[in-house]
C-alpha positions as CSV (number, residue, x, y, z in Angstrom):
1,M,30.7,-174.8,-48.9
2,C,27.4,-173.4,-47.8
3,N,24.5,-174.8,-45.9
4,D,22.9,-176.2,-49.0
5,C,26.1,-178.1,-49.8
6,N,26.1,-179.6,-46.3
7,E,22.5,-180.8,-46.7
8,A,23.2,-182.1,-50.3
9,K,25.8,-184.5,-48.8
10,K,22.9,-186.3,-47.0
11,F,20.2,-186.1,-49.6
12,W,20.7,-187.0,-53.3
13,D,17.9,-184.8,-54.4
14,W,18.6,-181.7,-52.3
15,H,16.9,-178.7,-54.0
16,G,18.8,-175.8,-52.5
17,Y,21.6,-173.9,-54.4
18,K,23.4,-170.7,-53.7
19,E,24.4,-168.5,-56.6
20,D,27.8,-167.6,-55.4
21,C,28.8,-171.1,-54.2
22,E,31.3,-173.0,-56.5
23,A,30.2,-176.4,-55.1
24,C,26.5,-175.5,-55.7
25,S,27.4,-174.6,-59.3
26,I,29.2,-177.9,-59.8
27,R,26.2,-179.8,-58.2
28,A,23.8,-178.0,-60.5
29,I,25.7,-179.1,-63.6
30,A,26.1,-182.6,-62.2
31,N,22.3,-182.8,-62.1
32,C,21.9,-181.7,-65.7
33,S,21.5,-183.9,-68.7
34,P,24.8,-184.9,-70.6
35,K,23.9,-182.5,-73.4
36,I,23.6,-179.6,-71.1
37,R,26.9,-180.6,-69.3
38,N,28.7,-180.6,-72.5
39,V,27.5,-177.0,-73.2
40,C,28.8,-175.9,-69.8
41,Y,32.2,-177.5,-70.5
42,R,32.5,-175.8,-73.9
43,Q,31.5,-172.4,-72.4
44,K,34.0,-172.7,-69.6
45,A,36.7,-173.8,-72.0
46,Y,35.9,-170.9,-74.3
47,R,36.0,-168.2,-71.6
48,L,38.9,-169.6,-69.5
49,G,40.8,-172.0,-71.6
50,K,40.8,-175.7,-72.1
51,P,42.4,-176.6,-68.8
52,A,39.6,-174.9,-66.9
53,G,37.0,-176.9,-69.0
54,R,38.8,-180.2,-68.2
55,L,38.9,-179.3,-64.5
56,L,35.2,-178.4,-64.5
57,K,34.5,-181.8,-66.2
58,E,36.5,-183.7,-63.6
59,A,34.6,-182.0,-60.7
60,V,31.3,-182.5,-62.2
61,E,32.0,-186.3,-62.9
62,L,33.1,-186.8,-59.2
63,E,29.9,-184.9,-58.0
64,S,27.7,-186.9,-60.3
65,D,29.2,-190.2,-59.0
66,R,28.6,-189.0,-55.4
67,I,25.0,-188.1,-56.2
68,D,24.4,-191.5,-57.9
69,A,25.9,-193.3,-54.9
70,L,23.5,-191.5,-52.6
71,H,20.6,-192.1,-54.8
72,K,21.3,-195.8,-55.0
73,A,21.7,-196.1,-51.2
74,S,18.5,-194.1,-50.6
75,P,15.7,-196.0,-48.8
76,Y,13.2,-193.7,-50.3
77,R,13.3,-195.0,-53.9
78,W,9.5,-195.0,-54.4
79,W,9.8,-196.9,-57.8
80,Q,11.1,-200.0,-56.1
81,R,8.6,-200.2,-53.2
82,A,7.1,-203.6,-52.6
83,A,3.5,-203.9,-53.5
């Protein structure tokens, strides 16, 4: 894990990614739309086999759940501010 991964543990919308970090790659895919995620899974399965595609999908789903939990717990949800 890199410094950006450590910061992303605290902030759901952390903007930093490192190209050579596996966890950053998973976080980037987790922040994509479902359509783009499916493309990533298919590409990985095509290049490295179906088990690799399934492992990527599991890792991305876990990361997506983690990001969603951080997002829901964030006190900085501007769209729900009291008037």
